[in-house]
Residue frames relative to the residue before (quaternion, step in Angstrom):
aa qw qx qy qz dx dy dz
M 1.0000 0.0000 0.0000 0.0000 0.00 0.00 0.00
I 0.6693 0.4960 -0.3013 0.4639 3.57 0.91 -0.94
L 0.6688 0.5010 -0.3023 0.4585 3.57 0.89 -0.95
K 0.6598 0.5159 -0.3103 0.4497 3.56 0.96 -0.85
T 0.7085 0.4665 -0.2622 0.4601 3.58 0.90 -0.93
F 0.7823 0.3481 -0.1674 0.4886 3.57 0.92 -0.90
R 0.3661 0.7670 -0.4833 0.2102 3.62 1.21 0.07
W 0.6636 0.4870 -0.3151 0.4724 3.59 0.98 -0.76
A 0.6202 0.5312 -0.3467 0.4616 3.59 1.05 -0.69
F 0.6461 0.5081 -0.3182 0.4725 3.59 0.99 -0.83
A 0.6612 0.5120 -0.3080 0.4537 3.57 0.95 -0.90
I 0.6670 0.4915 -0.3002 0.4726 3.59 0.92 -0.89
T 0.6009 0.5575 -0.3554 0.4492 3.58 1.08 -0.68
A 0.6754 0.4892 -0.2928 0.4679 3.57 0.86 -0.98
L 0.6784 0.4839 -0.2942 0.4681 3.59 0.90 -0.90
G 0.6675 0.5162 -0.3032 0.4427 3.57 0.94 -0.88
L 0.6687 0.4833 -0.2995 0.4792 3.59 0.94 -0.85
A 0.6436 0.5109 -0.3203 0.4714 3.57 1.02 -0.79
A 0.6441 0.5146 -0.3211 0.4661 3.57 1.00 -0.81
G 0.6237 0.5435 -0.3338 0.4519 3.58 1.07 -0.73
V 0.6512 0.5069 -0.3094 0.4724 3.57 0.98 -0.87
L 0.6738 0.4899 -0.2938 0.4687 3.58 0.91 -0.88
Y 0.6681 0.5231 -0.2976 0.4376 3.57 1.06 -0.75
D 0.8361 -0.0743 0.0958 0.5350 3.60 0.81 -0.97
G 0.6978 -0.5134 0.2837 0.4111 3.57 0.98 0.76
W 0.7593 -0.4083 0.2756 0.4252 3.54 -1.37 -0.12
A 0.5481 0.5905 -0.4073 0.4302 3.59 1.16 -0.41
A 0.6403 0.5191 -0.3125 0.4721 3.56 1.06 -0.79
F 0.5673 0.5919 -0.3718 0.4354 3.59 1.13 -0.67
G 0.6869 0.4842 -0.2768 0.4660 3.58 0.88 -0.97
I 0.6492 0.5220 -0.3174 0.4531 3.58 0.97 -0.86
V 0.6550 0.5098 -0.3100 0.4636 3.59 0.93 -0.90
A 0.6549 0.5129 -0.3138 0.4577 3.59 0.95 -0.86
I 0.6538 0.5128 -0.3112 0.4613 3.60 0.95 -0.87
L 0.6574 0.5121 -0.3069 0.4598 3.57 0.96 -0.88
A 0.6299 0.5355 -0.3335 0.4531 3.58 1.03 -0.77
V 0.6570 0.4961 -0.3002 0.4819 3.59 0.96 -0.90
L 0.6183 0.5489 -0.3327 0.4537 3.59 1.02 -0.80
E 0.6828 0.4920 -0.2898 0.4558 3.56 0.86 -0.97
I 0.6531 0.5118 -0.3194 0.4577 3.60 0.95 -0.83
S 0.6804 0.4964 -0.2966 0.4501 3.59 0.88 -0.93
L 0.6886 0.4755 -0.2813 0.4697 3.59 1.04 -0.76
S 0.7844 0.3683 -0.1592 0.4730 3.59 1.10 -0.64
F 0.3492 0.7468 -0.5079 0.2500 3.62 1.18 0.27
D 0.6445 0.5036 -0.3267 0.4737 3.58 1.01 -0.75
N 0.5658 0.5819 -0.3724 0.4501 3.58 1.19 -0.55
A 0.6531 0.5246 -0.3122 0.4481 3.58 0.96 -0.88
V 0.6548 0.5154 -0.3186 0.4517 3.59 0.95 -0.84
V 0.6717 0.4797 -0.2968 0.4803 3.58 0.93 -0.91
N 0.6211 0.5420 -0.3353 0.4561 3.58 0.99 -0.82
A 0.6526 0.5310 -0.3191 0.4362 3.57 0.94 -0.90
G 0.6297 0.5473 -0.3335 0.4390 3.57 1.04 -0.75
I 0.6861 0.4421 -0.2639 0.5140 3.57 1.19 -0.62
L 0.6854 0.5243 -0.2898 0.4139 3.56 0.88 -0.98
K 0.5993 0.5830 -0.3726 0.4026 3.61 1.09 -0.59
K 0.6195 0.5387 -0.3399 0.4587 3.58 1.27 -0.29
M 0.6346 0.5257 -0.3249 0.4641 3.59 1.28 -0.22
N 0.4991 -0.6346 0.4893 0.3298 3.56 -1.23 0.39
D 0.7445 -0.4162 0.2763 0.4429 3.56 -1.32 0.11
F 0.6092 0.5714 -0.3566 0.4186 3.59 1.03 -0.76
W 0.7256 0.4226 -0.2556 0.4793 3.59 0.81 -0.95
Q 0.5715 0.5475 -0.3911 0.4698 3.57 1.17 -0.37
R 0.6443 0.4977 -0.3203 0.4843 3.59 1.06 -0.72
I 0.6084 0.5381 -0.3456 0.4700 3.59 1.06 -0.72
F 0.6376 0.5375 -0.3144 0.4536 3.55 1.00 -0.87
L 0.7312 0.4239 -0.2329 0.4811 3.57 1.03 -0.81
T 0.7030 0.4114 -0.2747 0.5110 3.62 1.21 -0.15
I 0.7700 0.3028 -0.1758 0.5334 3.58 0.30 -1.23
G 0.6349 0.5472 -0.3299 0.4342 3.56 1.00 -0.82
V 0.6484 0.5093 -0.3156 0.4698 3.56 1.02 -0.78
L 0.6289 0.5310 -0.3395 0.4553 3.59 0.98 -0.78
I 0.6501 0.4996 -0.3108 0.4808 3.57 1.00 -0.83
A 0.6888 0.4955 -0.2858 0.4453 3.57 0.89 -0.96
V 0.7307 0.4359 -0.2425 0.4661 3.58 0.83 -1.00
F 0.7918 0.3124 -0.1680 0.4972 3.57 0.62 -1.11
G 0.6678 0.5102 -0.3102 0.4445 3.56 1.04 -0.72
M 0.8036 0.3164 -0.1580 0.4788 3.56 0.52 -1.20
R 0.7473 0.4127 -0.2395 0.4626 3.62 0.97 -0.73
L 0.7653 0.3109 -0.1884 0.5312 3.61 1.16 -0.36
V 0.7521 0.3914 -0.2221 0.4815 3.59 0.70 -1.08
F 0.6342 0.5829 -0.3426 0.3751 3.59 0.89 -0.91
P 0.6779 0.4697 -0.3287 0.4602 3.67 0.76 -0.84
V 0.6350 0.5236 -0.3297 0.4625 3.59 1.06 -0.72
V 0.6468 0.5161 -0.3172 0.4634 3.58 0.99 -0.84
I 0.6276 0.5372 -0.3323 0.4551 3.58 0.99 -0.82
V 0.6588 0.4934 -0.3044 0.4795 3.57 0.94 -0.89
A 0.6453 0.5295 -0.3247 0.4447 3.60 0.92 -0.87
I 0.6896 0.4765 -0.2859 0.4644 3.59 0.94 -0.86
T 0.7280 0.4484 -0.2586 0.4495 3.57 0.75 -1.06
A 0.7400 0.3805 -0.2246 0.5071 3.60 1.02 -0.73
K 0.3748 -0.7522 0.4623 0.2829 3.57 1.37 -0.01
L 0.3862 0.6915 -0.4964 0.3554 3.53 0.90 1.09
N 0.4736 -0.6102 0.5199 0.3648 3.56 -1.20 0.31
P 0.6869 -0.5209 0.3009 0.4077 3.62 -1.12 0.56
Y 0.6352 0.5382 -0.3464 0.4323 3.59 0.96 -0.78
D 0.6719 0.4868 -0.2986 0.4716 3.59 0.91 -0.93
A 0.6247 0.5390 -0.3416 0.4500 3.58 1.06 -0.70
V 0.6438 0.5005 -0.3161 0.4849 3.59 1.02 -0.79
Q 0.6350 0.5281 -0.3233 0.4618 3.57 0.97 -0.83
L 0.6434 0.5201 -0.3132 0.4664 3.56 1.00 -0.85
A 0.6585 0.5215 -0.3108 0.4447 3.59 0.95 -0.88
V 0.7137 0.4499 -0.2457 0.4773 3.57 1.08 -0.73
T 0.7919 0.3582 -0.1604 0.4677 3.58 0.87 -0.98
D 0.7904 0.1630 -0.0905 0.5835 3.63 1.07 -0.60
K 0.1223 -0.8620 0.4896 0.0472 3.53 0.45 1.26
D 0.6332 0.5375 -0.3418 0.4397 3.59 1.02 -0.71
R 0.6609 0.4888 -0.3022 0.4827 3.58 0.97 -0.85
Y 0.6201 0.5430 -0.3272 0.4622 3.57 1.05 -0.77
Q 0.6527 0.5062 -0.3044 0.4744 3.58 0.94 -0.90
Q 0.6343 0.5419 -0.3253 0.4452 3.57 0.99 -0.84
L 0.6846 0.4901 -0.2909 0.4545 3.58 0.87 -0.93
V 0.6486 0.5026 -0.3209 0.4730 3.60 1.01 -0.77
T 0.6448 0.5200 -0.3153 0.4631 3.58 0.99 -0.84
D 0.6722 0.4974 -0.2945 0.4625 3.57 0.96 -0.85
A 0.6610 0.4884 -0.3045 0.4815 3.60 1.20 -0.47
H 0.4131 0.7573 -0.4372 0.2542 3.60 1.29 -0.14
P 0.6204 0.5486 -0.3801 0.4120 3.69 0.84 -0.69
A 0.6688 0.4857 -0.3010 0.4756 3.58 0.94 -0.85
I 0.6532 0.5165 -0.3079 0.4602 3.58 0.97 -0.89
A 0.6836 0.4977 -0.2849 0.4515 3.57 0.90 -0.99
A 0.6469 0.5209 -0.3226 0.4540 3.59 1.00 -0.78
F 0.6538 0.5045 -0.3124 0.4696 3.59 0.93 -0.87
G 0.7215 0.4408 -0.2510 0.4714 3.57 0.71 -1.09
G 0.6440 0.5429 -0.3237 0.4310 3.58 0.98 -0.83
M 0.6775 0.4820 -0.2968 0.4696 3.58 0.93 -0.84
F 0.6277 0.5302 -0.3379 0.4590 3.59 0.99 -0.79
L 0.7000 0.4579 -0.2712 0.4762 3.59 0.85 -0.96
L 0.6232 0.5480 -0.3449 0.4387 3.58 1.01 -0.74
M 0.6468 0.5136 -0.3202 0.4640 3.59 1.00 -0.79
I 0.6094 0.5368 -0.3524 0.4651 3.61 1.03 -0.71
F 0.6724 0.5007 -0.2843 0.4653 3.57 0.92 -0.95
L 0.6885 0.4927 -0.2921 0.4448 3.59 0.80 -0.98
D 0.6638 0.4964 -0.3113 0.4647 3.59 0.91 -0.85
F 0.6322 0.5277 -0.3327 0.4596 3.58 1.11 -0.61
I 0.7463 0.4228 -0.2520 0.4480 3.61 0.68 -1.03
F 0.6751 0.4823 -0.3057 0.4670 3.61 1.17 -0.42
E 0.5678 0.5772 -0.3880 0.4403 3.58 1.28 0.01
D 0.4021 -0.7092 0.5286 0.2366 3.56 -0.96 0.92
R 0.0477 -0.8262 0.5606 -0.0301 3.57 -0.39 1.26
D 0.5654 -0.6007 0.4464 0.3467 3.55 -1.15 0.65
I 0.7526 0.2941 -0.1600 0.5669 3.56 1.01 -0.86
K 0.0459 -0.7979 0.6009 -0.0140 3.56 -0.73 1.10
W 0.3625 -0.7288 0.5432 0.2060 3.54 -0.96 0.90
L 0.7759 0.1253 -0.0449 0.6167 3.60 0.50 -1.19
A 0.1868 -0.8519 0.4786 0.1015 3.54 0.43 1.29
W 0.6220 0.5672 -0.3458 0.4145 3.60 0.99 -0.80
L 0.7164 0.4001 -0.2337 0.5216 3.58 1.19 -0.54
E 0.7188 0.4904 -0.2608 0.4181 3.57 0.87 -0.97
R 0.5966 0.5700 -0.3783 0.4195 3.61 1.07 -0.54
P 0.7119 0.4213 -0.2916 0.4803 3.66 0.71 -0.90
L 0.6253 0.5329 -0.3478 0.4517 3.61 1.06 -0.64
A 0.6237 0.5329 -0.3388 0.4607 3.58 1.07 -0.72
K 0.6322 0.5133 -0.3314 0.4764 3.60 1.06 -0.69
L 0.6450 0.5066 -0.3173 0.4761 3.59 1.01 -0.81
G 0.6196 0.5922 -0.3321 0.3939 3.56 1.09 -0.73
K 0.5469 0.6131 -0.4013 0.4049 3.58 1.24 -0.22
V 0.5590 0.5741 -0.3917 0.4523 3.59 1.26 -0.25
D 0.4550 -0.7127 0.4633 0.2654 3.59 -0.65 1.09
M 0.8684 0.1116 -0.1044 0.4718 3.55 -1.15 0.84
L 0.2920 0.7838 -0.5076 0.2064 3.60 1.18 0.41
S 0.6606 0.5172 -0.3193 0.4407 3.59 0.91 -0.89
V 0.6367 0.5185 -0.3288 0.4665 3.60 1.03 -0.75
C 0.6485 0.5214 -0.3179 0.4545 3.58 0.94 -0.86
I 0.6662 0.4935 -0.3035 0.4696 3.59 0.91 -0.92
A 0.6454 0.5222 -0.3245 0.4532 3.58 0.96 -0.85
L 0.6667 0.4936 -0.3074 0.4664 3.60 0.94 -0.81
V 0.6175 0.5266 -0.3436 0.4725 3.58 1.06 -0.69
V 0.6432 0.5160 -0.3124 0.4716 3.58 0.97 -0.89
L 0.6509 0.5172 -0.3119 0.4599 3.58 0.97 -0.84
L 0.6600 0.5014 -0.3110 0.4652 3.60 0.93 -0.86
V 0.6503 0.5066 -0.3176 0.4686 3.58 0.93 -0.87
T 0.6554 0.5138 -0.3074 0.4604 3.57 0.97 -0.88
A 0.6685 0.5254 -0.3035 0.4301 3.57 0.90 -0.96
F 0.7844 0.3331 -0.1741 0.4934 3.59 0.98 -0.79
T 0.6618 0.4046 -0.3341 0.5354 3.56 1.27 0.43
F 0.7936 0.2968 -0.1590 0.5068 3.58 0.22 -1.28
A 0.7005 0.5091 -0.2869 0.4097 3.59 0.89 -0.92
T 0.6074 0.5677 -0.3701 0.4145 3.60 1.12 -0.44
H 0.7524 0.2040 -0.1511 0.6077 3.57 1.30 -0.32
A 0.0629 0.8489 -0.5204 0.0677 3.56 0.89 0.97
H 0.4831 -0.6739 0.4856 0.2768 3.53 -1.03 0.90
Q 0.0767 -0.7917 0.6060 0.0137 3.54 -0.95 0.93
H 0.7118 -0.4486 0.3178 0.4372 3.56 -1.29 0.20
G 0.8023 0.2740 -0.2162 0.4843 3.56 -1.01 0.87
G 0.6228 -0.5767 0.3395 0.4054 3.60 1.23 0.20
A 0.4915 0.6546 -0.4358 0.3743 3.60 1.25 0.01
H 0.2571 -0.7481 0.5900 0.1618 3.56 -1.33 0.29
A 0.0524 -0.7932 0.6066 0.0066 3.56 -1.15 0.66
D 0.5024 -0.6329 0.4974 0.3157 3.56 -1.24 0.49
K 0.0253 0.8190 -0.5675 0.0806 3.56 -0.41 1.29
A 0.2149 0.8229 -0.5055 0.1454 3.59 1.19 0.51
Q 0.6850 0.4802 -0.2987 0.4593 3.60 0.83 -0.92
T 0.6387 0.5329 -0.3186 0.4545 3.56 0.98 -0.84
V 0.6693 0.5004 -0.2928 0.4646 3.56 0.93 -0.93
L 0.6376 0.5305 -0.3285 0.4518 3.59 0.96 -0.82
I 0.6863 0.4826 -0.2857 0.4630 3.57 0.83 -0.99
S 0.6827 0.4852 -0.2892 0.4636 3.58 0.89 -0.93
G 0.6501 0.5233 -0.3165 0.4509 3.58 0.99 -0.82
I 0.6484 0.4983 -0.3122 0.4834 3.58 0.99 -0.83
A 0.6215 0.5311 -0.3395 0.4652 3.59 1.05 -0.72
G 0.6456 0.5135 -0.3148 0.4695 3.59 1.02 -0.78
L 0.6459 0.5172 -0.3095 0.4686 3.57 1.03 -0.82
I 0.6592 0.5004 -0.3049 0.4713 3.58 0.94 -0.90
T 0.6317 0.5383 -0.3296 0.4501 3.59 0.98 -0.84
Y 0.6546 0.5067 -0.3126 0.4659 3.57 0.94 -0.88
M 0.6910 0.4944 -0.2908 0.4399 3.57 0.83 -0.97
V 0.6696 0.4892 -0.3027 0.4698 3.59 1.03 -0.77
V 0.7374 0.4179 -0.2415 0.4725 3.58 0.66 -1.12
G 0.6845 0.4751 -0.2882 0.4719 3.58 0.88 -0.92
G 0.6465 0.5275 -0.3181 0.4501 3.56 1.02 -0.78
L 0.6725 0.4907 -0.3000 0.4657 3.58 0.92 -0.88
S 0.6624 0.4941 -0.3179 0.4647 3.58 0.91 -0.86
G 0.6570 0.5043 -0.3120 0.4655 3.58 0.99 -0.80
Y 0.6330 0.5414 -0.3271 0.4462 3.58 1.00 -0.82
F 0.7155 0.4392 -0.2650 0.4743 3.58 0.79 -1.00
E 0.6014 0.5463 -0.3645 0.4550 3.58 1.11 -0.58
N 0.6589 0.4987 -0.3061 0.4727 3.59 0.96 -0.84
K 0.6411 0.5173 -0.3205 0.4676 3.58 1.00 -0.81
L 0.6282 0.5373 -0.3266 0.4582 3.55 1.03 -0.80
E 0.6666 0.4997 -0.3029 0.4628 3.58 0.91 -0.91
E 0.6383 0.5231 -0.3250 0.4618 3.60 1.01 -0.77
D 0.6696 0.4919 -0.3029 0.4668 3.59 0.94 -0.86
E 0.6339 0.5259 -0.3312 0.4603 3.58 1.05 -0.74
E 0.6410 0.5192 -0.3229 0.4640 3.57 1.02 -0.78
R 0.6528 0.5070 -0.3124 0.4682 3.59 1.00 -0.83
E 0.6427 0.5234 -0.3230 0.4568 3.57 1.02 -0.79
E 0.6581 0.5031 -0.3111 0.4658 3.59 0.95 -0.86
E 0.6497 0.5129 -0.3166 0.4632 3.58 1.01 -0.82
A 0.6449 0.5159 -0.3206 0.4639 3.59 1.02 -0.80
E 0.6523 0.5098 -0.3155 0.4638 3.60 1.00 -0.77
R 0.6486 0.5176 -0.3197 0.4574 3.59 1.02 -0.77
S 0.7048 0.4504 -0.2615 0.4816 3.59 1.11 -0.69
G 0.6428 -0.5594 0.3108 0.4212 3.58 1.28 0.18
G 0.5378 0.6199 -0.4068 0.4013 3.58 1.27 0.03
T 0.5999 -0.5753 0.4193 0.3651 3.51 -1.33 0.09
G 0.3885 -0.7157 0.4963 0.3008 3.57 1.14 -0.51
S 0.3571 -0.7258 0.5492 0.2099 3.52 -1.21 0.44
P 0.5438 -0.6266 0.4347 0.3503 3.59 -1.02 0.67
V 0.4630 -0.6603 0.5160 0.2889 3.55 -1.18 0.64
K 0.1824 -0.8510 0.4864 0.0777 3.55 0.04 1.30
L 0.6784 0.5158 -0.2921 0.4341 3.57 1.17 -0.51
A 0.3847 0.7484 -0.4769 0.2540 3.58 1.24 0.03
G 0.6732 0.5026 -0.3013 0.4510 3.58 0.90 -0.89
Q 0.6663 0.4944 -0.3007 0.4704 3.56 0.96 -0.88
A 0.6476 0.5209 -0.3221 0.4534 3.54 0.94 -0.89
A 0.6769 0.4905 -0.2907 0.4655 3.56 0.88 -0.95
F 0.6302 0.5448 -0.3384 0.4377 3.58 1.00 -0.78
F 0.7137 0.4425 -0.2702 0.4710 3.58 0.82 -0.93
M 0.6041 0.5203 -0.3581 0.4859 3.58 1.13 -0.52
F 0.6212 0.5264 -0.3299 0.4776 3.57 1.08 -0.74
L 0.6471 0.5119 -0.3127 0.4706 3.58 0.98 -0.87
Y 0.6251 0.5344 -0.3230 0.4683 3.56 1.04 -0.81
L 0.6404 0.5277 -0.3178 0.4588 3.59 0.98 -0.86
E 0.6738 0.5034 -0.3039 0.4475 3.58 0.94 -0.86
V 0.6463 0.4892 -0.3239 0.4878 3.59 1.01 -0.75
L 0.6170 0.5389 -0.3351 0.4655 3.57 1.06 -0.76
D 0.6584 0.5013 -0.3038 0.4721 3.57 0.93 -0.89
A 0.6205 0.5421 -0.3406 0.4528 3.58 1.03 -0.77
S 0.6604 0.5082 -0.3094 0.4581 3.58 0.93 -0.88
F 0.6585 0.4969 -0.3055 0.4755 3.57 1.04 -0.75
S 0.6755 0.5314 -0.3022 0.4123 3.57 1.02 -0.74
F 0.5009 0.6838 -0.4280 0.3134 3.60 1.17 -0.42
D 0.7071 0.4544 -0.2817 0.4628 3.58 0.78 -0.98
G 0.6242 0.5441 -0.3404 0.4455 3.58 1.12 -0.66
V 0.6607 0.5041 -0.3065 0.4641 3.57 0.97 -0.87
I 0.6779 0.4762 -0.2925 0.4776 3.57 0.89 -0.92
G 0.6738 0.5069 -0.2965 0.4485 3.57 0.94 -0.90
A 0.5858 0.5992 -0.3694 0.4016 3.58 1.11 -0.59
F 0.6025 0.5767 -0.3633 0.4152 3.59 1.12 -0.54
A 0.5639 0.5752 -0.3946 0.4421 3.58 1.24 -0.26
I 0.7038 0.4305 -0.2454 0.5090 3.58 1.26 -0.42
T 0.7881 -0.1294 0.1082 0.5920 3.59 0.95 -0.86
N 0.2588 -0.7430 0.5860 0.1939 3.56 -1.23 0.45
D 0.4434 0.6660 -0.4610 0.3839 3.55 1.28 0.42
I 0.3830 -0.7710 0.4611 0.2151 3.58 -0.40 1.23
V 0.6125 0.5506 -0.3565 0.4411 3.61 1.10 -0.57
L 0.6809 0.4665 -0.2831 0.4885 3.58 0.85 -0.96
M 0.6187 0.5482 -0.3393 0.4489 3.57 1.05 -0.75
A 0.6727 0.4923 -0.2951 0.4669 3.57 0.89 -0.93
L 0.6468 0.5225 -0.3213 0.4532 3.60 0.99 -0.80
G 0.7166 0.4639 -0.2642 0.4489 3.58 0.77 -1.03
L 0.7025 0.4485 -0.2685 0.4829 3.56 0.82 -0.99
G 0.6125 0.5550 -0.3449 0.4448 3.57 1.12 -0.65
I 0.6296 0.5126 -0.3325 0.4798 3.60 1.00 -0.78
G 0.6590 0.5125 -0.3071 0.4569 3.57 0.91 -0.90
A 0.6480 0.5219 -0.3139 0.4573 3.57 0.98 -0.87
M 0.6281 0.5398 -0.3369 0.4479 3.59 1.05 -0.73
Y 0.6550 0.4988 -0.3144 0.4726 3.60 1.00 -0.77
V 0.6192 0.5348 -0.3416 0.4626 3.57 1.04 -0.73
R 0.6372 0.5216 -0.3180 0.4699 3.58 1.02 -0.84
S 0.6927 0.4784 -0.2820 0.4603 3.57 0.80 -1.01
L 0.6340 0.5286 -0.3268 0.4601 3.58 1.03 -0.79
T 0.6042 0.5590 -0.3474 0.4492 3.57 1.06 -0.72
V 0.6869 0.4694 -0.2788 0.4797 3.58 0.84 -0.99
Y 0.6252 0.5432 -0.3385 0.4466 3.60 1.01 -0.78
L 0.6510 0.5135 -0.3143 0.4623 3.59 0.94 -0.87
V 0.6466 0.5191 -0.3139 0.4625 3.58 1.06 -0.79
R 0.7386 0.4473 -0.2435 0.4417 3.57 0.71 -1.08
Q 0.6802 0.4607 -0.2901 0.4909 3.59 1.15 -0.53
G 0.3925 -0.7322 0.4723 0.2946 3.57 1.26 -0.26
T 0.2111 0.8335 -0.4888 0.1473 3.55 1.21 0.56
L 0.6659 0.5122 -0.3148 0.4417 3.58 0.96 -0.81
D 0.6341 0.5073 -0.3324 0.4797 3.59 1.18 -0.52
D 0.6821 0.4814 -0.2838 0.4717 3.58 1.07 -0.70
Y 0.7715 0.2099 -0.1001 0.5923 3.59 1.04 -0.82
V 0.1747 -0.8860 0.4231 0.0739 3.50 0.43 1.38
Y 0.6669 0.5105 -0.3158 0.4414 3.60 1.17 -0.35
L 0.4376 0.7217 -0.4541 0.2854 3.60 1.24 -0.13
E 0.6547 0.5059 -0.3205 0.4613 3.58 0.94 -0.82
H 0.6075 0.5415 -0.3525 0.4619 3.57 1.07 -0.68
G 0.6754 0.4991 -0.2952 0.4556 3.57 0.85 -0.99
A 0.6495 0.5193 -0.3168 0.4561 3.57 0.99 -0.83
H 0.6813 0.4794 -0.3013 0.4639 3.59 0.94 -0.79
Y 0.6108 0.5097 -0.3594 0.4878 3.59 1.08 -0.58
A 0.6235 0.5256 -0.3329 0.4734 3.59 1.08 -0.70
I 0.6139 0.5361 -0.3388 0.4700 3.57 1.10 -0.71
G 0.6462 0.5150 -0.3185 0.4646 3.58 0.96 -0.85
A 0.6481 0.5118 -0.3138 0.4685 3.56 0.99 -0.84
L 0.6552 0.5118 -0.3104 0.4608 3.58 0.98 -0.86
A 0.6163 0.5456 -0.3443 0.4517 3.59 1.03 -0.75
V 0.6624 0.4927 -0.2986 0.4789 3.57 0.96 -0.89
I 0.6452 0.5279 -0.3190 0.4508 3.57 0.96 -0.89
L 0.6351 0.5294 -0.3305 0.4552 3.59 0.96 -0.83
M 0.6562 0.5065 -0.3103 0.4653 3.58 0.96 -0.83
V 0.6652 0.5078 -0.3021 0.4565 3.58 0.95 -0.90
T 0.6649 0.5272 -0.3105 0.4285 3.60 1.01 -0.80
I 0.4414 0.6619 -0.4779 0.3723 3.59 1.23 0.02
Q 0.7781 0.2584 -0.1524 0.5518 3.58 1.07 -0.70
Y 0.7997 0.2501 -0.1137 0.5338 3.59 0.91 -0.87
Q 0.4078 -0.6865 0.5449 0.2561 3.53 -1.15 0.65
I 0.0782 -0.7794 0.6213 0.0179 3.57 -0.94 0.96
N 0.4962 -0.6813 0.4542 0.2886 3.55 -0.78 1.05
E 0.5356 -0.6552 0.4354 0.3070 3.55 -0.97 0.92
I 0.5713 0.5901 -0.3863 0.4198 3.60 1.14 -0.53
I 0.6386 0.5182 -0.3178 0.4719 3.57 1.02 -0.84
T 0.6476 0.5292 -0.3137 0.4497 3.57 0.93 -0.93
G 0.6878 0.4821 -0.2795 0.4651 3.56 0.91 -0.92
L 0.6644 0.5227 -0.3087 0.4360 3.58 0.96 -0.87
V 0.5890 0.5776 -0.3729 0.4248 3.59 1.04 -0.70
G 0.6869 0.4776 -0.2761 0.4731 3.56 0.88 -0.95
V 0.6597 0.5155 -0.3074 0.4523 3.57 0.92 -0.92
V 0.6607 0.5129 -0.3073 0.4539 3.60 0.94 -0.90
L 0.6772 0.4930 -0.2995 0.4568 3.60 0.86 -0.92
I 0.6801 0.4645 -0.2971 0.4831 3.59 0.93 -0.84
G 0.6297 0.5267 -0.3339 0.4632 3.60 1.03 -0.74
W 0.6362 0.5274 -0.3137 0.4676 3.56 1.04 -0.81
S 0.6767 0.4843 -0.2917 0.4715 3.58 0.93 -0.91
F 0.6196 0.5315 -0.3394 0.4674 3.60 1.08 -0.67
W 0.6555 0.5066 -0.3013 0.4722 3.57 0.95 -0.91
S 0.6399 0.5140 -0.3174 0.4750 3.58 1.02 -0.79
S 0.6371 0.5233 -0.3256 0.4629 3.59 1.04 -0.76
V 0.6361 0.5239 -0.3250 0.4640 3.59 0.98 -0.83
R 0.6552 0.5040 -0.3082 0.4709 3.59 0.95 -0.88
R 0.6358 0.5259 -0.3270 0.4608 3.58 0.99 -0.80
N 0.6616 0.5083 -0.3094 0.4562 3.59 0.92 -0.91
K 0.6505 0.5092 -0.3147 0.4675 3.58 1.00 -0.80
A 0.6512 0.5160 -0.3155 0.4585 3.57 0.98 -0.84
L 0.6548 0.5040 -0.3115 0.4692 3.59 0.99 -0.82
A 0.6481 0.5189 -0.3151 0.4598 3.57 1.01 -0.84
A 0.6574 0.5047 -0.3048 0.4693 3.57 1.03 -0.81
A 0.6512 0.5234 -0.3137 0.4513 3.57 1.04 -0.79
E 0.6577 0.5112 -0.3093 0.4588 3.59 1.07 -0.69
G 0.3911 -0.7391 0.4662 0.2889 3.56 1.22 -0.46
P 0.7035 -0.4488 0.3216 0.4475 3.61 -1.26 0.04
T 0.4490 -0.6806 0.5128 0.2686 3.55 -1.05 0.79
E 0.6914 -0.4658 0.3429 0.4329 3.55 -1.31 0.19
T 0.6348 0.5358 -0.3287 0.4494 3.55 1.06 -0.76
D 0.6540 0.5308 -0.3100 0.4410 3.54 1.03 -0.88
S 0.6919 0.4999 -0.2907 0.4323 3.60 1.06 -0.69
V 0.5589 0.5924 -0.4003 0.4200 3.61 1.22 -0.23
P 0.4090 -0.7209 0.4943 0.2618 3.63 -0.64 1.01
V 0.4157 -0.6905 0.5395 0.2436 3.50 -1.10 0.77
P 0.4106 -0.7300 0.4822 0.2571 3.65 -0.65 1.01
């Protein structure tokens, strides 16, 4: 199962490391490997959240996620996205931006770093909305019940998550953004930029998340009607919205992945400013995140360890806050990665304890009580 699911990740790893050696020797091999580990550590919570969404799709859309989705994640977000950011912020055409990335790496790094406030505000707001909508929903299974029960009651207030997100954005814009960190240790007032980018992130979440949720609900309603028609002796009607629902869920996954990739792309500049090595390393990491997502779905891991999604969403909330803080202050990528790993590890351990407690409460099974001859 592992070999089958991760075979493309293993293949891309070998090709990526070999390409690094051919491009710039064995030093590049080490840089690509470090970047891959960085991306995996920063995006493990992304894989868990993705799995919660992907398990609702059929095999066809899971394959789309692992093919077209990987191309978007690797080449789009890890290679094209930094170039597009430079082109927009420096008011360059795409060709000149690519030339700058190849011929003047220091200037390219400077422009990407200076664009960080806008990137962090967009990604931070998108991720914050995911976290808020999760914790304000009343769920049957609660991990930190002492916290989640009162939050679920508060969640009955309409548009509460949007209001909180806008308050966070305003506070960020008039605190961290007024002394935003820039290349070389300088600071600049980026309040307007952060406000505009944050609102764009909020709108993106509401549009993409709203459409995917709408079509998902319609799909479930049609499936229920079809099952009822079959039980009453009818033929039932085909679920026509399956393709639309899956498409918008796929689009939601890609925007989610983009938001997660922001910190990885920016953090990669602490290791190298070579766009080729960056694309190779982060691309390998993105491939493992994709494969891990499918593995979690096919193994039913989220059903067995029910608190994993909770831990991943708390990690998302932490990452959203970290992105906002990094508008003014630099935070080591190791800290960012460890926060997610610790929260998910904690939720996994809690899930294991829950499973053991349930097994003990059920008592020995009939098989267990049969004496062994």
